[in-house]
matplotlib code that plots the C-alpha trace (Angstrom):
import matplotlib.pyplot as plt

x = [-10.4, -13.4, -13.9, -15.4, -16.1, -12.9, -11.2, -7.4, -5.4, -1.7, -0.9, 2.9, 4.6, 7.8, 11.3, 12.4, 13.9, 16.1, 18.0, 18.5, 22.3, 21.8, 19.4, 21.6, 24.5, 22.5, 21.3, 24.9, 23.9, 26.8, 24.8, 21.9, 19.8, 17.4, 17.2, 13.5, 12.7, 14.6, 13.1, 9.7, 10.6, 11.7, 8.2, 6.5, 8.4, 7.7, 4.0, 4.1, 5.7, 5.0, 1.9, -1.4, -2.1, 1.4, 2.1, 3.6, 0.9, 3.9, 5.2, 8.8, 10.2, 8.5, 5.1, 2.0, -1.6, -4.9, -7.5, -11.1, -13.2, -16.9, -16.3, -13.8, -13.6, -11.7, -9.3, -8.6, -6.7, -4.6, -4.5, -0.7, 2.4, 4.9, 3.5, 6.0, 3.5, -0.1, -2.3, -6.1, -9.0, -12.6, -16.0, -17.6, -21.3, -22.0, -20.2, -17.2, -13.7, -11.5, -8.0, -7.9, -5.6, -2.4, -2.9, -6.3, -4.7, -1.5, 0.2, 1.2, 3.1, 5.2, 5.6, 2.3, 0.4, -0.4, -3.3, -4.3, -5.6, -7.5, -5.5, -7.4, -7.1, -8.7, -12.2, -13.0, -15.1, -18.5, -18.4, -20.9, -22.5, -20.6, -18.3, -15.3, -16.1, -12.4, -9.3, -6.1, -2.8, -0.4, 3.4, 4.4, 7.4, 10.9, 12.4, 14.9, 15.8, 18.9, 16.6, 14.5, 15.5, 18.3, 16.7, 13.6, 15.9, 17.5, 14.1, 13.2, 16.5, 15.8, 12.3, 13.5, 16.4, 14.0, 11.7, 14.6, 15.9, 12.5, 10.4, 7.6, 5.2, 6.7, 10.5, 11.3, 13.8, 13.4, 11.3, 9.5, 9.1, 8.3, 10.3, 12.9, 12.1, 14.5, 12.3, 9.2, 11.1, 12.2, 8.8, 7.0, 8.9, 7.4, 3.8, 1.4, -0.9, -4.4, -6.4]
y = [11.2, 11.4, 14.7, 14.3, 16.5, 16.6, 18.4, 18.6, 19.5, 19.5, 17.5, 17.5, 20.8, 20.7, 21.7, 25.0, 24.9, 27.9, 29.0, 32.6, 32.3, 31.2, 34.0, 36.6, 35.5, 35.6, 39.2, 40.3, 41.3, 41.6, 42.5, 41.0, 44.2, 42.8, 39.2, 39.4, 40.9, 38.3, 35.5, 37.0, 37.0, 33.3, 32.5, 34.6, 33.0, 29.5, 30.3, 31.7, 28.6, 25.6, 23.4, 23.0, 26.8, 27.8, 29.0, 25.6, 23.4, 21.2, 20.2, 21.1, 19.4, 16.3, 17.1, 15.1, 15.8, 14.1, 14.1, 13.3, 12.3, 11.3, 8.0, 5.6, 6.1, 4.0, 6.9, 9.7, 12.9, 14.2, 17.9, 17.9, 16.4, 14.8, 12.1, 9.7, 7.3, 6.9, 5.0, 5.2, 4.3, 4.2, 3.8, 0.6, 0.1, -0.3, 3.0, 1.1, 2.4, 0.0, 0.1, 0.2, -2.4, -0.9, -2.9, -1.3, 1.6, 2.2, 5.6, 7.7, 10.8, 13.3, 16.9, 17.1, 15.8, 12.7, 10.3, 7.0, 4.4, 1.3, -1.9, -3.9, -7.0, -5.3, -4.1, -0.8, -1.5, 0.1, 3.0, 4.7, 7.9, 10.7, 13.6, 11.8, 8.3, 7.8, 9.5, 9.3, 10.1, 11.5, 11.9, 14.5, 16.5, 15.9, 14.9, 16.9, 20.5, 19.2, 17.1, 20.1, 20.8, 23.4, 25.6, 25.9, 26.8, 29.4, 30.8, 31.2, 33.0, 35.3, 36.0, 36.8, 38.9, 40.9, 41.5, 42.5, 45.0, 46.3, 46.8, 48.7, 47.6, 50.1, 50.5, 54.1, 54.7, 51.3, 50.2, 47.6, 46.4, 42.8, 39.7, 39.1, 37.0, 34.2, 33.5, 33.1, 30.8, 28.5, 28.4, 27.8, 24.4, 23.1, 24.4, 21.5, 20.7, 20.3, 17.6]
z = [-15.3, -12.9, -11.2, -7.7, -4.7, -2.7, 0.1, 0.4, 3.5, 4.3, 7.4, 7.3, 6.3, 4.1, 5.0, 3.7, 0.2, 1.0, 4.1, 5.3, 4.6, 1.0, 0.3, 2.1, -0.1, -3.3, -2.5, -1.7, 1.8, 4.3, 7.4, 9.4, 9.7, 7.1, 8.5, 9.4, 6.0, 4.1, 6.1, 5.2, 1.6, 1.7, 3.2, 0.5, -2.4, -1.0, -0.7, -4.3, -5.8, -3.6, -3.1, -4.9, -4.7, -5.8, -9.3, -10.2, -8.6, -7.4, -4.0, -3.8, -0.6, 0.9, 2.4, 3.3, 2.3, 3.0, 0.2, 1.1, -1.9, -2.1, -3.9, -5.4, -9.2, -11.7, -12.2, -9.7, -10.7, -7.7, -7.1, -6.3, -7.9, -7.8, -5.6, -3.9, -2.3, -1.3, 1.0, 1.6, 3.8, 2.9, 4.5, 3.3, 2.5, 6.2, 7.0, 8.7, 8.0, 6.0, 4.6, 0.8, -0.6, -2.1, -5.3, -6.0, -7.8, -9.7, -9.2, -12.3, -11.3, -13.3, -14.1, -15.9, -12.8, -10.8, -10.9, -9.6, -12.1, -11.1, -11.6, -14.2, -12.0, -9.0, -8.2, -6.5, -3.4, -2.8, -0.4, 1.9, 0.6, 2.4, 1.5, 3.0, 1.6, 1.0, 2.4, 0.4, 2.3, -0.3, 0.4, -2.2, -3.4, -4.8, -1.4, 0.7, -0.2, -2.0, -4.3, -5.6, -9.2, -9.2, -11.8, -9.5, -6.6, -8.9, -9.8, -6.1, -5.5, -8.5, -7.2, -3.7, -5.1, -7.3, -4.3, -2.1, -4.6, -5.6, -2.4, -4.1, -6.8, -9.2, -9.5, -10.2, -12.9, -14.6, -17.5, -15.5, -11.9, -12.9, -12.3, -15.0, -18.0, -16.9, -13.9, -16.2, -18.5, -15.7, -14.1, -17.4, -17.8, -14.6, -14.5, -14.2, -17.1, -15.7, -17.6]

ax = plt.figure().add_subplot(projection="3d")
ax.plot(x, y, z, "-o")
ax.set_aspect("equal")
plt.show()
């Protein structure tokens, strides 16, 4: 796969995977005194697990990114997966913005990553020399919150439950203050393999 200079930015944020009532129920909380704290934990767990900078390198719920690249290679590794769909524009040799034909690349997306591979029957157009020579719009994620794999949802609940019960970095009176092994086992199945 070709490695190019690129810039990735999220343009449409995802829906929340977990709601406050779900997490409150999981943590066996029967009052609303800690609502702001629990909502903060939901945001922290989402940031920890979701998106290209999350521990998984995966988009959980549907979200949209724009990826600027400095050229159009035969193969382009995408920095986030799974990818539902893509579209692109590019600056031609005269520095005029053009739509890239949908048939130019074929999308390959799975747990190990996502990439675009040039269709053998198509040619990649020449582009103007600039950092944003092409911009790919990527719709990513599993879909709605109900489409996120249930074991990943469970891992998020376990993480939040652990943080709720252990509010300091060291849990006094226990052997360890780390997240239980079951969380690590679930997350390990989904971590992206970077080529």
